[in-house]
Steps between C-alpha positions, in 0.01 A plus 500: 500500500494837675739660251293364214188663643688826545623485140148437367362800689783730392451398136126553536536854635787582263312372199201716584719808543692436179181447300351816648816700420506372142137607454596847624246488781739495796383727781493503880156342496638203305792468742267463800253276319421158648689344209824631648423531870380142558806330346733738685319430827538127441873545432540703818317232697711220351820684594415517871691277745183312597444399136859382484449278804174363358662406168806349673292235674 
C-alpha cells in the first residue's frame, strides 16, 4: 500500500513536470510550484521510518 501511494505521487509530480517541459514553460517557478512540492513532500513523508512502522502493522 505504501509503495503504491509513493508511486502515485511520483507519477503525479513527474507528469506535471513532463507536461510543463513539453509546453516549453519549464522554469524555477514551476519547479517550486505546489503541484511538485506537495507530492514530493508526501513521498518524503512516506519514506520515513515511522511511516514504515505504521504501514507494517
